[in-house]
N, C-alpha and C positions, 0 to 999 in steps of 0.2 A: 793743447788737446784735452778734450774733457775725457775724463775717465769714469768708469764704474764707482770708484770710492767717491769722486765728485758728486755723482748722482745720489749716492747713499747718504753723503752729508747733507745735500740740500733737501732730500724726501724724508730723512729722519728714520731710516730703517738700515738694516744689516746690508754688507755687500754681498753676502749670498742672496738675499731676498732680491737685490736688484738685478743679480746675474740671472736667477731663475724667472724673474719676470720679463726679462728682455728676450729669455728663450721660451717663452710662452708655456712655462711649465704648469701642469695641472696643480702642483701643490700651493700655487698661488692664486688667489681668489681674482675674478675677473675685475673686480673694481680697483684692487690694489694695482694689478697688471697695466690697467688703463691709465692709473695716476702716474706710476712710474715711468710709463712709455711717454707721458705727456711732457714730464719734466725733463726726460732725455732729450726728447725733440727740441723744447725750449732752449735747452743748454747747447743744440748742436752737435750731440754725441753721434760719433760714427763707431759702429762696432769693429773691433779687429778680428776679421774672419781667420785669419792665419793662426792667431793665437788660439782662438776658440776651436779649430780643428785639431790642434795640438792636444788639447785637453779632454776631447770627446771621440768616442769611437764612432760616433756619426758626423759626416760633414755637413756643412750647411748647402748641400746642393741637392737637387732633385734631378733624376734621370728621366729624361723623356725619350722612349724608344720608338722609332719608326719601322714599320714593315720595309723590306728591300723594295726600292722603286727607282726608276729612271729618273734622271735629274729633271726632264720637261713633263713629268707625270702630271696630269690634271689633279691628282690627289692633294699635290701640293699645295693647292690653294685653299683647300679645305683645312689642310694640317697646319697651315699658317694661322688660319683663324681661331684654331684649337690653342696654337701656342699663344697667341695673343692674351685669350683668358687665362691660360696657366701661368703665364708671367705676371699679370697683373695681381694675382693672390700670392705669388712667391715673394714679389717685392715687399708687399705688405707685411711678408713674416721675415723679412730679411734673409731669404733664401735666394741661391742663384739657379738658374736652370743650365744644364748642360744636356746635349743631346747624343742619341747614337743612331748612326745611320750606315747605309751599305747598300751595294749593288746587288749582295746576295746574303743569305741568312747567316753563313759563316761570318762575315764582316761584321754584322749586327752583333752576334754573339760574342765575338772577340772583344767589339768596344764595350758592350755590357760588363763583360768579365773584368776588363781593365778598370772600369768605374767602380766596381765592388771590391777589387782587391788593392788597387792603389790609390783609388780617390776616397775609400771609404762612403761611397754613396749608399745610403739604406732606405731610400724612398724613390720609388719609380711611378711612372704612368705610361703604360704601353697603348699606343695609339692603334692597336690591331687586337683582334682575338682569334686563335687558332688552337685546335686541338693538338695535345702531346706537345706543346711547345718546349723546346729545351732551355729557352731564356727564362720562361716562368719557373721552371725546375731549378734552374742557377739560383734565382732570386730565393726561392723558398729554401733552398739548403743554406742559405746566407742569411735567412731570418731578415730578409728585407721586407718592407710594407710595400704593397703594389697595388694600383688601381688601373683597371683597363676600360678604354672606351669601347662601347659597343657590348652588348648581350653576350656573355660567353656561351658555349656550348654546354658545358656543366657548370652552373652558377653557384654551387656549393663552396661556400668559404672563399669566394671571389668577390672582391670589390669591383663595382664598375658602375659606368654612368652610361645613360644610352636615351634615346627618344623612344616613344611607343611607336614603333614603326607599323605595327599590324594596323593600330587605330589611325594612323596617318595615311596608310594605303587606303584604308575603306573610305575615310573622309574625303582624300583627295579623289578617289573614283567617283565618290557620290557627287561631289561638287561639279566635276567636269561634265558627266554623264547628266546631271540635272540641268545645268546651265544652257548646256548645248542640244538637249533631247538627243542624246547619241543612242544608237540602236546596236552598233557593233563596235565597241571600243576595244582596243588591244593592248596588253601589258606587254612592255619590253624591257628586258633584264639581261645579263651576261650569263654564262654558263658558271661562274666563279660560285663557289660555294660560300657565299658571305651570307652571314645571318640577317643583315638589315635588308638585304634583296628577298631572302625567303620569307621574312615578316612581313615586307610591303606586298609581295605576291599573295600572301593567305589574306591581308586585308582587301586587296583587290577582288579576291574570289568570294570574300564574304558580300561585297558589294554586287558583285557580277558573277554568280556562280557558273554561268554558262558561257562567259567570254574566253577569247582566246589569249595564250600567252607565247610569245616568241622569245627563247634564249639565245643570245648572239655568243659567238665565240670571241675570245680575247683580242685576237688581232685586228686591228683597225681595217685593213683592206677586206679580209673575211668578212667583218661586219657589213660593211657596205654591199657585198655581193649577196650576203644572206637576205639583208632588207630589200634589195631590189628584186630578188626571185619572189620572195613573199608578196611584196605588193603587186606584181605583175600577176599573181593569181588568186589576190584576194582583195577585189576590189571593193567588197562591202565595207571595209574599215573605214569608219567615220571619225575616229579619235584614238588620241595615244595616251597611256599612261606609262611613264618611265621610271626606271629605278634611280637614275639621277639625270642631271642636265646634259650632259655631254652625250649620254644615250638618246635622250629625248631630242635634242638638236639634231643628231645624226639620222634619226629614224624619220623626224619630219621632213628632212631635205630629202630624202631618198623616196618618201611619198609623193613629195611635190614634183620630184622627176620622174617617177614611174607608176604612179595612181592617176589616172585620168578622170576618175569620178569625183575624188574628193583631194585635190591637190595640196591644199593647205589645211591639213588636218589640226583641228584645236588639240592642244597637247598640255598636261601638266606632269612635271618632274620634281625633283628634289634638290635641295643645296643652295638655291638663289645665287648661282655663279653667274659668272660673265656669258656663259652659253644662253642661260636664260633671257640675258639683256640681247643678245644676238638674235634669238628667236623672234623677237619683235611681237606683233599683234597676237593675240590669242595663244600666245606660249606664257603658261604659268609656272610657278615654281613653290614648294613649301620650303619655308626657311626653318632650317632644323636647329638654327641659334649655336653654331659652334662654339662661339666665345663662352657662350652659357656652359657647354658641356666641359670646357676647359676648366672654367672657373669651379664649377662643382665637383671636378675631379680632384683639385687640390683642396677643397674643403672636406672632402671624403678622406682624401690621404692624410690629413692631419688631426681628423676626429679623434686619434687616440692621445693628443697632446692637450685636450680639452679638460677641464676639471670634472669630475664625476657627475655632477649635476648638469654640465653642459654637454656632455657625450650623447650621441644618439646610438642606437643598436642597429641602425640601418644598415645594409650592407650594398646598397645600391640606391643611385638618385635617378629618377626618370625627368628628363628635362623637357619641358613644354616645345612643342614646335608651332610655327604660326603659318596658318593657311594663307594664300594670297586673296586679295579682292579681285572679283571678276568685273572687269568694266572693258571698255572699247580700247583702252591702251593699258598695258601689263605694266609699264615702267614710267 
């Protein structure tokens, strides 16, 4: 079994230098770290995580915290893509991923508390943003480093990654309206107070100041009823911009069932999920690149471990989005 001492002898440096290099210490130059890591890899070195945890106040784990959700939630698909991006970066840093989940906030809070107190986890990525969050307060009290996905309500001293959802909402609206020469597009979102929905609505209004917005309740059956009633009264609607693919898919299906004038409305939504694929022709979706969001969240999380010259002062990273190509077939 290859040890740190073996690597030190091979590379001609002190054992402490090898240890710091393999831990990405900012005290070691990037060139030296790269050389030592290459030697360690060539020798087949495998780090002893258990021993490392005993000698450090911080474990080699990053906690990823989910908001409470049902097991069959559509948000799970988006979250899994985020996790793929997060894990790809953690593996490269020799860190492990551990998750905190639950069906309510109390369960999630207790899971995070256990990570901090028993697991010595000091780095976290929150897959949500809410005001007055007790979990965020718990992590601040324990001097944890935290990155959130999504723009927080108050961005002061909060590290976060997100898309430019205002601009995405504006560009998606202009693209759909221009391509299909729409006269009465409708934005469909939920009544939930999610920042990304608000920002996409703002972008929609920049592109279409006088167009209508329909906010749906969170219950699926109630959403269907609201959409049915709306389309029966508003035959002028000729296109849909939706806050996400699931909402867009439901809205267009209800339009097809209850809107006699324009049954197959051209639609653009967000997330490029399976719902967009099911939407078929004239259903378009903006790819918000969730894997990139996850990768950038990790890079920002470990920015403090870079050397002084390599560190950035950025407290946020805005990840590009990808607009769909408009053609006869979406997929």
